[in-house]
C-alpha positions, 0 to 999 in steps of 0.5 A: 298351834306351834305358829301361835306359841312361837309368834308369843316366845317372840313377841315376850323376846323382842317386846323385853329387850326393847322396853328392858333399858332405862332412860340412863341405860340407853345412854349409857348404851349409846357411849358403848356405841360411839366408841366404837366409832372412833380410833386412833391412827399413827404415822412416823413422818417421813422428814424426821423419825422423832416427829410423830403424826397422830389422828383421831378418826371417828366416822360417827354424826356427832360432834368431837369436841377438842381433844387432849393430846398426852404425848407420854413425854411430859407434854400435852396439848389441847388440839381443836381438830382431829390431827397433832404432830409431836415432835419427841427430843428422846428417841424412844417408845410412848405412850399417847393419851387423846381424852376428848368427848363426843357430843350429841348435844347439850345434855347427851355425851360421852368422854373418852379415853384412847392410848396408843404406843408410838416409837420415835426414832434416832 
């Protein structure tokens, strides 16, 4: 009797979770999953302490479209690759923002915005 009760409870539990999402919720869930597969990294260029090398790392299976990099000093640019460098005119702390889309197909995509604090030295 205990086994029957336990298997009934487990069936309801798994059935409830596997069918509780609408199509819109499933797309949102996939975006949440993709957000865990992406991060920003930076390092200071060895030849110029005001130059910061930036990289968007994505370990998923979909396509990262062009990245809009806002360097936090009033300049921005759109880059088709996942790496860029920027030389700051003045030493200081800056917040870099990368805005980009991860696209599964023409109907399914997620837009992301990630920030990275960087320091350009003298």
